[in-house]
N, C-alpha and C positions, 0 to 999 in steps of 0.2 A: 503492498499500499504506499503509494507516496503522494500523498498532499502538499511537498513541501512550494514554494514560493507562491504565498497565496497572504493572505491577510487574513487567517483566522486567529481567533485569541480564546482565551478562557481560561480554565485547566484541561488538562489532558484528562480525558471521565475515565475512572476507574474500570469502567465494561470494555475497556479496551480488553481486557482479560477474555473475553468473549470467541476473540479471534484466534481461536485456537490454532489454526494452520497457519499463520501469519508467519512467512520466511523473512519480510522484507517489509519494514518501519521507518520512513522519513518523513517527518513532522518539519524539518529544516525552513528557516527564512520565513518564517509566521510571527504572530504575537500571543503566543502561550507562555501562562504566566502558573506559580505556584510551582509544587512540590511533582515530579518524575512520581507518579505512584505504583506503590509496591508490588499492587498488581501486575504492573510489568512482567514480574516474575513469574507469571501462568504461561506467556507465549513463551512454549518449553521448544518450539520449531524455529525460534528467531535465532536469522541468520546474521543480520545488517542491523544495526539502529542508528537510527542519525535525527539529532534533534538538536542541529548546531542553530544557534543565532535565533534563538529566543529569548525570555524572561523570565526562563526556569529558576526558579531558587530550592533553597534547602541543600540538602544532603541525596546523594545516588543511595536510592535503597540496597539495602541489603540483599535483596531478591534476585539481584541482576546477576549475583553468581551461580544463580539456580540455572541460567541460559545455557545451558556447556556449546550450543551449535553457533554463539555469536562468532562470527572472523571481526567482523568493524566494529565498533562504536566509535562515535562521533558525537562528544557533547560540549563542544567549545562556544566561546562566544557566549554563555548565559551569565547568572548570576548565582549558581551554586556554591554552596559554602561547606563546611564541615569537612571533617578526615574523609580520605579517599578508603571506601571500604576494601577491607581484606579477602572478603570474600570475591574480588576480581579476580584472585588469583585461581579461582576453581576453572577457570575460561581458558582452558588449555588449547583451546584452537582458535583462539583470538589472535589476527594479525595485525590488527591496527588499534591505535588508543589514541584517542583526541580529546585531551582533558584540560586543554590551553582557553587562555582569559576568560580565567570565573576566579572564584573565591575560595580555593579549596587549600584548608591551614593542616598544621599536624606534619607528621613525615609521611615519608612515603612508605607504603607497608611495605613488608619482606616477602610478602606475597607474592608481589608480580614478578619474582623470580621464577615461579613458577608458571608462568606463561609462555613456555618456550618457543612456542610459535609466531610470539610478540616480532613484529621487522618494523613496522613502523608506531615510536611511542614520542606524544607532546604532552611535556605537562607545563609546557612556559605560563607566565605571567598570572600566576595565582600568588599564594602566601606559603607557600609549604618551607618546612625547618626543618634541622636536623639533618643527619648526615647519610651519603648514600647507600641503602643497605648492599652489602657485600652480592646478595643474593639476584641482582642484576648482571653478574657476571653469567648466569645460567641463562642469559638470553642471546646466544649464540646466531640468531638469526636476525635479531636487530640490525637495519642497515640507517634508521635515523631514528634519530633522538633530539 
């Protein structure tokens, strides 16, 4: 489902969880606000999640870690904050993770080192602190960071 580059607004409805066969979800470049609904974790067939350039706030729901088929997650240019959830480490098929231009805080979770298929990782322009976890050395396929 591609609804990108429109003037859609409001919250992403929790009923999105009813789209259980969805493999592609792009709601980028709209005016969605509020939190990413935790029910997104019910989209077990989802391979691509793009929620770029909206006005989403709050943290990434831990439930995103249940989407084991994800290969791309792009959440950049929102108002997302809080820590980057350690559950992202469950996404072993993830090749692209774009979290830049938000307000994430805290340290980079060591579990990111579990995403051994990661090729593109962008977390710039946030409020991250602490040291770079040694587990990032596990990301041998990483081409761009």
